[in-house]
C-alpha positions in Angstrom: -31.6 -94.5 -132.9 -34.7 -96.3 -132.0 -33.2 -99.8 -131.5 -32.7 -100.5 -127.8 -29.9 -103.0 -128.5 -27.4 -100.5 -130.0 -26.7 -98.5 -126.9 -26.4 -101.8 -125.1 -23.8 -103.3 -127.6 -21.6 -100.2 -127.2 -21.7 -100.1 -123.6 -20.8 -103.8 -123.4 -18.1 -102.9 -125.7 -16.8 -100.2 -123.6 -17.2 -102.4 -120.5 -15.1 -105.2 -122.0 -12.3 -102.8 -123.1 -12.3 -101.0 -119.7 -11.9 -104.3 -117.7 -9.2 -105.3 -120.3 -7.3 -102.2 -119.5 -7.8 -102.8 -116.0 -6.3 -106.4 -116.2 -3.4 -105.2 -118.3 -2.7 -102.2 -116.0 -2.5 -104.6 -113.2 -0.2 -106.9 -115.2 2.1 -104.1 -115.8 2.1 -103.0 -112.3 3.1 -106.5 -111.1 5.6 -107.1 -113.7 7.5 -103.6 -113.2 7.4 -104.3 -109.3 8.8 -107.9 -109.9 11.5 -106.2 -112.0 12.4 -103.8 -109.4 12.8 -106.7 -106.9 14.7 -109.1 -109.4 18.5 -109.3 -108.6 19.3 -110.1 -112.2 17.9 -106.7 -113.2 19.5 -104.7 -110.2 22.9 -106.4 -110.2 25.4 -104.1 -111.8 22.9 -101.1 -112.4 23.8 -97.8 -111.1 21.0 -96.2 -109.3 19.6 -92.7 -110.1 21.9 -89.9 -108.5 20.6 -88.8 -105.2 19.2 -92.1 -104.4 20.5 -94.8 -102.2 18.6 -97.8 -103.1 17.7 -99.7 -106.3 14.0 -100.3 -105.6 13.0 -97.6 -108.0 14.7 -99.0 -111.1 11.3 -99.3 -113.0 9.2 -96.6 -111.4 5.5 -97.1 -111.9 4.0 -94.9 -114.4 1.0 -92.6 -114.0 -0.8 -94.6 -116.9 -0.8 -97.7 -114.6 -2.4 -96.0 -111.8 -4.8 -94.1 -113.8 -5.9 -97.5 -115.4 -6.7 -98.7 -112.2 -8.6 -95.8 -110.9 -10.6 -94.8 -113.9 -11.3 -98.3 -115.2 -12.3 -99.5 -111.9 -14.9 -96.7 -111.4 -15.8 -97.1 -115.2 -16.9 -100.7 -114.8 -18.9 -100.1 -112.0 -20.6 -97.1 -113.5 -21.2 -99.0 -116.7 -22.9 -101.8 -114.8 -25.1 -99.2 -113.1 -25.8 -97.1 -116.3 -26.6 -100.2 -118.4 -29.1 -101.4 -115.5 -30.5 -97.8 -115.3 -31.2 -97.6 -119.2 -33.2 -100.8 -119.2 -34.9 -101.1 -116.1 -35.5 -97.5 -115.0 -37.9 -94.8 -116.2 -37.8 -94.5 -120.1 -35.5 -91.4 -121.2 -38.7 -89.2 -122.1 -40.1 -89.6 -118.9 -37.3 -88.5 -116.9 -36.5 -84.8 -116.0 -34.0 -82.8 -117.8 -31.6 -82.8 -114.7 -31.5 -86.5 -114.8 -30.8 -86.6 -118.5 -27.9 -84.0 -118.2 -26.4 -85.7 -115.3 -26.1 -88.8 -117.2 -24.7 -87.3 -120.1 -22.1 -85.3 -118.0 -21.0 -88.6 -116.4 -20.3 -90.1 -119.7 -18.2 -87.0 -120.7 -16.4 -87.2 -117.4 -15.4 -90.7 -118.0 -14.2 -89.6 -121.8 -12.0 -87.1 -120.4 -10.3 -89.3 -117.9 -10.1 -92.1 -120.4 -8.4 -89.8 -122.9 -6.1 -88.5 -120.4 -5.2 -92.2 -119.7 -4.6 -92.8 -123.2 -2.4 -89.9 -123.6 -0.4 -91.0 -120.5 0.0 -94.5 -121.9 1.3 -93.4 -125.1 3.7 -90.9 -123.2 5.0 -94.0 -121.3 5.9 -95.7 -124.4 8.4 -92.9 -125.4 9.5 -92.2 -121.6 13.3 -92.3 -121.3 12.8 -93.2 -117.6 10.9 -96.3 -118.3 11.2 -99.9 -119.6 10.6 -99.1 -123.3 13.5 -96.8 -123.8 16.3 -98.6 -125.9 19.0 -95.9 -125.6 20.3 -95.4 -129.1 17.5 -97.3 -131.0 19.2 -100.9 -130.4 17.4 -102.9 -127.5 20.6 -104.3 -126.2 21.9 -100.7 -125.4 19.7 -100.4 -122.5 20.5 -103.8 -121.0 23.6 -103.5 -119.1 24.1 -100.1 -117.8 21.1 -98.1 -117.0 23.1 -94.9 -116.4 24.5 -95.2 -120.0 21.3 -95.1 -121.5 20.1 -92.2 -119.4 17.4 -94.3 -118.0 16.4 -95.5 -114.6 15.0 -98.8 -116.0 16.4 -101.5 -118.0 14.9 -102.4 -121.4 12.0 -104.8 -120.8 10.3 -106.2 -124.0 7.4 -107.9 -122.1 6.6 -104.6 -120.2 6.8 -102.8 -123.6 4.4 -105.5 -125.3 1.9 -105.0 -122.4 2.3 -101.1 -122.7 1.6 -101.3 -126.3 -1.5 -103.5 -125.6 -2.7 -101.0 -123.1 -2.4 -98.1 -125.5 -4.3 -100.2 -127.9 -7.0 -101.1 -125.5 -7.4 -97.6 -124.1 -7.8 -96.2 -127.8 -10.7 -98.7 -128.5 -12.1 -97.8 -125.2 -11.9 -94.1 -125.8 -13.5 -94.4 -129.1 -16.4 -96.6 -127.8 -17.0 -94.0 -124.8 -17.3 -91.3 -127.6 -19.7 -93.4 -129.6 -21.6 -94.0 -126.6 -22.0 -90.3 -125.6 -22.8 -89.5 -129.3 -25.8 -92.1 -129.2 -26.8 -90.8 -125.9 -26.8 -87.2 -127.0 -28.7 -87.9 -130.2 -31.2 -89.9 -128.4 -31.9 -87.1 -125.9 -32.2 -84.7 -128.8 -34.7 -86.8 -130.4 -36.8 -87.2 -127.3 -36.6 -83.3 -126.6 -37.5 -82.3 -130.0 -40.3 -84.9 -130.2 
């Protein structure tokens, strides 16, 4: 509790995994956009009923967008909060409102990180995305998208990156919770002293 490097280590862990989630989310976005524009994937594919274009074969998923939004703000926030912890007034000299504001900001990022993790796991099982394999055989979704009741052909590279995003977000969310726990315990210790 008194070691100043423990919160720094945990915050740097969170920052590293948030940056990694941002990079993997960008890779997924770029790759799925390339799949949408690839003639190899779109030839012979029946588009979703009601649409007249094949540009939405692999729709972007919410987890990709949330990875961009949440992790972009998280990295900036983590730079600020790390600087604030070590170069601003000590925790015991701050007002109660300032302490609570920092705790609630950490809690806000935990909520959004958990939501992003949930969406990322949901994307893995989504029948309308690249990880759906039809009847469990990976080749079942390669030729006719509508036969597999999916709007996206099976793509192992996208699935591997989506699994990586899930793992990265799981570690990042766990590290956020550890950071929050340390922050709360330090505030309680300062208040009770």
